[in-house]
C-alpha positions in Angstrom: 34.8 57.2 -4.0 35.8 59.8 -1.4 34.0 59.8 1.9 32.3 63.2 1.1 30.6 61.9 -2.1 27.1 60.6 -1.9 27.5 58.6 -5.1 30.3 57.4 -7.4 31.2 59.8 -10.2 33.3 60.0 -13.3 36.1 62.5 -13.8 34.0 64.0 -16.6 31.2 64.6 -14.2 33.5 66.2 -11.6 34.9 68.5 -14.3 31.5 69.4 -15.8 30.0 70.2 -12.5 32.2 73.3 -12.2 30.4 74.9 -15.2 28.3 77.9 -14.3 25.1 76.3 -15.7 25.6 73.2 -13.6 27.4 74.3 -10.4 24.1 74.9 -8.5 22.8 71.3 -9.0 22.7 69.8 -5.6 23.8 66.3 -4.8 20.5 65.6 -3.1 18.7 66.4 -6.4 20.9 63.9 -8.2 20.3 61.3 -5.5 16.5 61.9 -5.9 16.7 61.3 -9.7 18.7 58.1 -9.2 16.4 56.7 -6.6 13.0 58.0 -7.9 13.1 58.6 -11.7 10.0 59.7 -13.5 11.4 58.0 -16.5 14.4 56.0 -17.7 16.0 55.2 -21.0 19.0 53.0 -21.9 21.3 54.6 -24.5 22.9 52.6 -27.3 26.2 52.7 -25.4 24.6 51.1 -22.3 24.5 54.3 -20.2 21.3 55.0 -18.4 19.3 58.3 -18.7 17.0 59.1 -15.8 14.7 62.1 -15.4 12.8 63.5 -12.4 11.2 66.8 -11.5 12.9 68.8 -8.8 10.2 70.4 -6.6 12.9 72.5 -4.8 13.9 74.1 -8.1 10.6 75.3 -9.8 9.7 71.7 -10.6 12.2 71.7 -13.4 13.4 68.4 -14.9 16.9 67.1 -14.1 18.5 64.5 -16.3 21.1 62.2 -14.8 23.3 60.0 -17.0 24.6 56.9 -15.2 27.2 54.4 -16.4 26.2 50.9 -17.1 26.5 49.9 -13.4 23.4 52.0 -12.7 25.2 53.9 -9.9 28.1 56.0 -11.2 27.1 59.5 -12.3 28.5 60.6 -15.6 26.5 63.8 -16.2 23.6 65.8 -14.7 21.9 68.8 -16.1 18.5 70.5 -16.4 16.6 69.2 -19.4 14.6 72.0 -21.0 13.1 69.7 -23.6 11.7 67.1 -21.1 8.1 68.2 -21.6 8.2 67.3 -25.3 9.8 63.9 -24.7 7.8 62.6 -21.7 9.0 59.0 -21.6 
């Protein structure tokens, strides 16, 4: 983990974060979801899905996918379907 990173991240995450639809997602928002999830689910592969509303971004839901260690971020994106799936 480099000194400027707030959390460990996969190469996949670093690559995906350059996409136009994800580049605006702030590290602070990801940190918030990791520390204070509204809900959590364990995927069949052991990865962890966490969701939380981001008050600084129209109260939209951010989903963060963590590796099995519960710390390393593998993916993060706005989840439009969160309302329907309230976990």
